[in-house]
N, C-alpha and C positions, 0 to 999 in steps of 0.2 A: 641743657639745650637753650633755656631762656637767657643764659649768660651770653650766648652767641648773638642773640637778637634782642635789641632794646630800642625803645622809642625816645626821641627827643622832639620838642615842639619849637618851631620858629613862628614868629608873628610879625606882620608888617601892616601898617595902616593903608587902607584903600581910600585915598582922597585924590584931589585934583593934581597932586604932585606924584602920584604913584607911577613907578616904573617897574615892569616885571623883571624879576631876577632871571639869571641864566638857567636856574634849576626849576623855574615855574613851569607847570604844564600849560603851554601857551594856547591850548584849545579852550581854556576856560573863558567864560563870558567876560570877566573883568580884565583878563590879560588882553583879549582882543580889543577891548575898548581903549586900551592904554597905548596903542601904537599908531603911527602915522601922523600926518600933518594936523589932524583934528583931535589929537589925543587929549589935550587939556580941556578943550571945549566939550568933548565927549564925556569926560569924567565929571566935569562941573555940572553939565546938564543932567547926567544920570543921578547924581547926588541930590539935585534939586527935585527931580521927579520922585525920588524915594521919600524925601522929607514931606513933600506935598501930599503924597498918598498916605503917609503915616498920619498926618494931621487930619486928613479927611475921615479916617477911620476912628481915630482917638479924638472925637469931636466934643466930648463932655468936658465942661470947665475949660473950653478952648474956643472962645467966641471969635477970635481973629484968625483961627486956623494956622497959628504959627508957634504954638507952645513948645513943640517937640522938634528935636533934630536927631538924626540917626548917624552914628559913627560906625565904620566897618573895619574889621581886622581880617586879613587873610591868614589863616592858620595852616601851617604845613607840618604834617607828621612825617618825620624822617625815621626810617628803620636803619639803625646802626648795626652793622654786621661785623663781628669780630671772630674770625676763624683762623686758628693756628697762628695768632699774632698778626694776621693781615686784616686791617680795618677798612671798611667800606661803608658808604652811606647812600641810601636811595630814598628819594621823596615819594612815599607810597600813597599819601592821602593829602588832599587840599580841601579845606572847608572854609566857611565864612562865619565870623562871629559878629553879631549885631550888639551895639551898645546904644542906649537911649539917653538923650540929654533933655532933661526937663528944665526949660529956660525960666519957668515961673518960680521953681523952688531951688534952682541951681544944683539939682541932684543929677547924678549919673547912675543909670540903672542898667543892670545886666540884661541883655537881650538873649536870643537863642544862638547856640552854636550849631553849625550844620549848614542850613540854607542851601547854598550852592555846594555841589559835590564833584570833585575831580579826582581822577585816579589813573596813573600810568598803567597799572595792572588791568584796569577795566578796558583801557585802550587796546591792550594786548588781547584780552579775551574776545572783544567784539570785533576788532579790526584786523586781527591776524589769525588767532586760533579758530574762531567760528567760521570765517570764509574758507580757510584751508580745509577744515573738517568737512564742509559741505560741497567742496569743489567737485564738479562732474557727478553729483548725486541727484537722483530724480526726486528724492524726498528730503525735506529739511529735517535735520536731527541735531541734538546737542551732544558735544563731546562728553565722555564720562567725567563725572565730578566737576562739570562746568560751573565756575564761580566759587568753588569751595575754598581754594587758596585765598582768593580775594576776600571772601566773606570772613574767613578766620583771621586774616590780617586786620580787618576792620574791628572785629570783636575783641581781639587781643589789645588793640589800641584803646578801645572804649573802656576795657577792664583794667588798663594799666594804671599804675600809681600816678604817673605823670599826667594822664588825662584827669583822673579824679581829683588831683591836687590843683588842677588848672581851671576846671569847669564844674559847676554845681549840678548840671542836669545833662541827661543824654541828648544826643543830637536829634534835630528835626531836619530832614532833607526835603526841599520843596522843588518839584519838577513839573514840567509840562505834562498834560494828559497825553495818552497815546492816540495817534491818528488812526490806528487799526481797530480801536474799540468803540463801542457805543455806550454812552453814559445816560442814566435815567435819574431824574429827581426823586428823592425819597420822601419828601414831606417834612424831613427834619431840618430845622434851621437854628444855627448857633448865632448869638448876638455879635460876634466878631468874625468868625470863619464864614458865616453866611449859609447859603443853601447847600445841603449835602446831596451829592450824586453817588450812584453806584454804577460800576461797569458791568458789562455783560459777560466778560470772561477775564481771567488773569492774563497779564502780558508777560513777555520775556523779562522786562524790567522788574516786574513784581517778583518773579522767581529768583532773579539775580539778587535783588535786595533782601529777599527772605533768607538767603544764605548769609547775609550780614546781620540777621536778627531783626529786620525791620519789616513792618507791614504798612499798608496805605489806607487812607481815607481821602475822599475827594470833596472839596468845598469850593463854592463860588461866592466870594465876599461881596458885600454891597457895592454897587456901581462897577463891578467887574463884568466881563463879557464871556468868560469861560472858566470852568473849574480848574483848580490847581490840585496836583497830587502831593499829599503830605505823607512822607515816610517817617515812621517813629517806632520806638521800642515799647513804650509804656502805654499811657492813656493821654492822647493828644488833648482832650477837652479838660482834663482835670490836673494834669502835671504842669501846665504852663499858664502864666497869667495872661490877661487880655493884652497888656502892653507887649509882652514877649511875642505873642502870636501876631500882633500887628506889625512888629518889627520884621518878622519873616515875610508876611504878606506883602508889605510895602517894598521890601528889597527884591524879592524874587518875582513879583508881578512886574516890576519895572524892568528887570532883565528880560523877562519873557516878552514884554511889549517890544523890546528892541530886537530880540533874537527871533521871535516867532510872531510878527505882527499880524499875520493871516489869522491866527487864533486869538491872541491876547490883545490886539488893538483893532479887532474887527468892529465894524460900524453897527452891528446888531448883536444882541446877547444870546447866549445859549438858551434853548427852550427846554421843555420837559424831557425831550429825548434828543440827545446831542451827539454827533460824531464830528470831532475836530478834523480839519483838513488844511494842509499847507497849500492846496490849490485854490482855496477860496480867494476871490478877487476884491470883495467889498471890505476893504480895511484901510486904515490910515498909517502912514509912516511917521516915526518920531524924527527929530532933527539930529539924531545920533547916527554916525557912520559905523556900519558893522559889516564885515566880510564873512558871510555865512559859508560860502563855497570854500574859502580858504580853510575854514574851521574843520570841515570834513576831511580835507586832504591831510591836515596836520595830525588828526587822530590816527591815521594809518602810519604816518612817519613815527609818531611817538610810540605806537604799539610795537613797531619793529625795533626801536631804540630799547624798549623795555625787555623785549625778547633777548637781545644781545647782551644787555648790561645787567639784567636782574634775573630773568627766568632761567636762561641756559646756565649761567654760572652757579646758581644757588637752588635750583628747583628741588632737588632731592632733599637737601637740608631744610628748605622752607616747608616742604610738605610734612616732613617729620616733626618740625617745630609746630606747625599749625595744628597738628593732630595730637600734640603731646600733653594737652590739658583739656579738661572739660570746660566748655564755655557756656 
């Protein structure tokens, strides 16, 4: 069965000259920024924000606040399908790889892989399958085995030889906190990740990412205004270096300031008890143009595309393959 399904990896630099490819899941933050009249200005300003935030957190031996730069790669995991001599390819996962440039030592340091997470199959699950399952129902429920195919695809990718030969560590995915939950300060504080929060209950995203083998901790770094959700497989605090963690914070906090300014560019910081809200009005806008409404429409379109081109043609074989080995 594994001979029928194999992964390949494609990589492209995310810089001010980035243009999304035709196969890119265009609801991702970085793809949205790279379209329209302001595309190059958007990209340039985003990268400056990331570098500035990195240097503010990596402040030791950095008196001028300009020692480090962050370079980004968009990593696409393609699932290659070979059935009865008919070959097909589908881009199942898109993540972001950070690389750190130390301008003082002229050293290039690996950052973290993961960061942003995009998936056509997740678009199908949340924008097509879940609404259809709950249509005309009085009570919200989840379909049987919701997220299992997606989770097993992710785990097969992380355990594949091509992933292990390309990356040294497992991914860290950094997302916005849920506006449906309440977060409480714990009293724990990490020198880089900052103040730790705990939520009052698990979210649907938590359950979905658990199928991928990931669990979450929530931290608000220094000079941030809201906690970030960090999803990981091992030990977030001991498996990654300070510079690696800073590369994720600086990158994903920048995207969240652009995408969810009501939460991450608010004019006041989260207190001891905090519930995020996209209806909050006391926030500042960045100078970066971003069409959030278009993003939500695209998720539905891409979910339907996935259903027609990936789920329907291969669902039975994919489910057999995803269950064929212990992960």
